[in-house]
C-alpha positions, 0 to 999 in steps of 0.5 A: 670430913667431920659434920662440923667442917661441912657448914664452913665450907658451903658458905665459902662456896656461896660467897665466891658465887656472888662475888662472881654474880657482881663482876659480870653486872652490867650498868644499865647507864653504860651499856656494853657491847659483847661478841655476839652483838651487832650495835655500836653504842651512841653517846653524847651529851646535851647543854643549853646553849646560853648558860653551859647548863646540862638539859635533863630531860632531853629527848635524844632520837636516833635512825638509820633511815630504816630503824629509829631508837630514843632516849632522854638525857640524865640530869648530867644532860647525858645520853648512851644508846645502844643502836643494832646494825649490821653494817657501818653507816651513817646514823643521824641524831636529832634531839628534842627539848620543850623550850628549845629549838632542836637541833640534828647531826649526823656521824658515822658508826662502826659496828661493834665500837663507841661512836662520840657524838658532838656535843649538843648546844641547844638554843633557847626558843623565847616565842614558844615560852615552853620552858617558863623563861619569861619574866612577869607581866609587863605590856598586852597587844593583840595578837589576832582578831577573827574579823575586822568587820561584823554586823548588827543582829539580824544582818545576814553577816558574821555578828561576832568577833574573837580577838586575842591579845598576847601578854609578854614580860619586859623583855617583850618574851612571852609570859609563860603558865608559870606567870599567868595573870587575869585579864579583864576586857571593857569597850574604850568606845561603842556605839550604844546598841547593846554590844557585848564582851564575854567573858569579862575576864579570864586567865591568860593560858600556857601560851600568853594568850587570852582571848575575848568574844565581841558580840553586836547589838542593833548599832552600827559604827565602830567599837574599841576593845582593851584588855587590862591586867594589874601586876603586882600592883601596876596596871597594864592596858593594851591598845584598843583594837577597833572593830566596825559593825555594819548594817544588815539588809535594806530596809523600805522605810529607810531606803531613799533617792535624790539628784544633786540638782531638782532642775536640770538645764538639759531638755535640748541637750545630748550628754550633759550630767547630773548625779542620783545618789541612794541612801540605803538603811537598815531596820534598826536606822543603820547604813547597811553593809558596804557593797549592797547592790542597788540597781537604777532605771530612768523613765527618760534620758539614760542612767548608769544601771547599778552601784554598791554602797559606801560605809555611810550607806551612800551609792551613786549612779550618772544621769546621761541626758538624751533620747527620750525626752521627758513627758511624765503623764502626770507633771507634764514635758520636762519631767520624769523620775529614776526609779532604784531598787533593791532586796530587802532580809526577805528577799523582796524587791524595794524600790524608791523613785525621785522626780527630775525636771529638765527645763527647756529655752526660756521664755520672758513676758511683761505686763503692762506692756505700756508705760504711762507715769504721772508726775510722782507718780508710780506703775507696776508691773508683773513679768513671768519667765519659765521654759516652753513648756511653763516649767521654772527655770534651772538654778543659776539663771540671772533675771534683771530689770533695767531702764532706759530714759532721760527722765526721773524714774526708778525700778523697785522691786523684783529686778535682780533675780537669781534663781534657786533649784526648784522644780514649781513656782518661782516664774511670777516677778514683781516691779514698780517704776516710781517718778522719783522728782515729784516736785519738777516737772521732766517728761520723757520716754522710757523704756523697761527691759527683762532680761534672762541669762543663764544655761537654760538659754537668752530671752527677753521683754520690754515695755515702752512709755513715757513719765510724765 
């Protein structure tokens, strides 16, 4: 053969070889099986349930219980996977896509065959907003807060609270990262004790949330936090979020005690009740945090042992009359003290007390006891009302002065007394008996009565004589 024919012949052989290679090349998006492969081709499609649109980038997970193989959908929402297996069996296919609920199905696969999986129609998960389906922000709501109440500075309680707000569009869908907005924070009302918010503003995150920390100052009370933003020139705000700020540890200078009455008519009674109340504040004059424990004891009678403060720093116990009878070494019979104790921030016991009087049976005396009033004149009298120990009677006792005469006399002065609640004084009283008709001579016998009635008992005293 001549040399000039060799080159064309070689070129023909090369072209034939290239053609042979093209006819045997595999399409990676359409895998094929041969006789040497123990496998199955799993293929299918994923669409959005609402619109029917193809979902690209969805993750496909195929498993036979021991082997797992994955793939993703293409631009047309399709997938095709070669899954190796020795025997026919059930396969589980799970589909994931951000912003959608996952879906699962099972198919029976035969070795060396192709199995078509039923169409996956994924439902949109609007709550996650991972697919950025929201519109623009339209409303702000509270999502969570770390505490409903916190304590003032140096109170021993948590001194800050994290409040998280959630931003939604007009359809109630949480906004995503594509529609993020700047959210600012302010107080609706404050205690004025130096509390503050941090940060003052922040961009909402990918979950449509914006968080702020409230830090307390030195005053107890209620603070309101409001989140606000401006969207397309229109303001949107949240409803106020209330956070209660409680006080700190008890402070001796702000620890006080009192009874509901200064003077109880209980000296001779068993089982009569009164109320003892404490007010406990912290060093900033705030009520201490609720449920601060206070212990009580008494020098006489019986008092219930302990109580917890309420939101106003108040705690009360019951005082019950009985033995031992009160007899204070300084103030005498009838008087005693009720004591209250609690613990301050230094873990030291602090104490306060109040003096109480249990008054006894009434005694009344009048002076003078003889009456002799000239025509047109008057005579002055004093009367004293105490219990058997010289103490004033309790409140609600009444003292009255009355006359029994056929003459022309009247009484003026302390003739109608309603006792106040006192522990000292209010035992001596005064009145005059007056001959009211100086131009008439009408001699007559006269008796003056002073009568005591009330919870301490009944007692009387009198004076007798004549008016001329």
